[in-house]
N, C-alpha and C positions, 0 to 999 in steps of 0.2 A: 512494450519497446517504445522508446521515445525517438522521434524523428524530428529533424528540422526541415521545414519546408521554405522553399525560395523559388524565385522565378515568377513569370506571369502566372497567375492563379495558383501559385504553389506547386507547379508541375514537377519541380526537383525535390528530391527528399533524401536527406543523409542522416545517419546516426551521428550524434554529436561526439567527436572523438575524445574530448575531455570529460565526458559525462554531463551531468546536470548540476545546477546550483540549487541546493536545498538547505532547509534548517528544520531540525526536529525539536519539538517540545514535548517533554515527558510530564504527565500529570499523574497524581497518585490517588486522586479522589474525584467524585462526580461534584457537580454544583451543590447537591443536596449535602455534602460532607461525607457521604459514605464512601468506603474504599473502592476505588475503580481505577486500576492501573491502565493508562491508555497514553498514546502518543498523537500529536498533531504534526502534520508535515506540510510545510510551506515551500512550494516549487516555483521556481522562476519560470516565467513563460517565454523566456529567451534562452537560446543555446548557441554555442559557437560552432560554426561550420568548419569544413576542412580548410577553406581558404582563409580562415581566421576572422571572417566577418560574423556578425551576429544575426541570427534569424528567429522567427517564431516557431515554437513547439507545435507540432501538428496536434491539436488538441483532441481530435476525434480518434486518431491512433492511440494516444495516451489514455483516453477514457476506455477504450476497448480492453485495455490491459489492467486497468485499476482494480476491478473486482477481484481478478485472480491474484494480483500482488497483495491485496489486503487479505485475502483468505490465506495465503501462503505466510504472510507476516503474523497473522493471528495464530496459526498453528505452530510457528517457531517460538513465539512468545510462550504459548500454553506448554510446549514441550520443555522449554527451559525452566519454567516455573515447576512443573511436575518433577523434573529431574532434581532440582535444588531442594524440593520439600518432600520428596518421596511419594508423590501422588501420581494419579493416572488420568487419563482422558477417556471419554466414552462418546460414542456418536449420538446425536440428537436430530431427528428428522424435523426440520422447520417447515419445508414445503414438500408436500407428497410429489414423488417423481423426480426430485432433485437430490443431489448428493447430500449427505447428512453434515451437519456442522459438529466439529469435535469441540467438547467442552470438558472442563475439569470435573471429574466424577464427584457427585455428591454436593455440587455447588449451585445447583439450579435454584433460581429466586422465584421462578413463577410455575 
């Protein structure tokens, strides 16, 4: 969740009513030239408050949700690819004791 902080020491926090300003750039390959569909997201560090003024995004609150948002995004992309190509996903344990990562079945490179 993104919040705008303002006031002395950022004591006041509100959700930006109009959302955030961001730009997404889609890439289809890695620097090596191998296929690698991925997106980059550039996010403004400013957001508009309820009073119309602009304030700084509370970066700690944003960071706390980045990992969860990234995992959700990756799962949605994988589901769309699988649906379009008639493939399936399978769980892979990356770190013991943590939830598995979903990957496209049969696409493991390591």
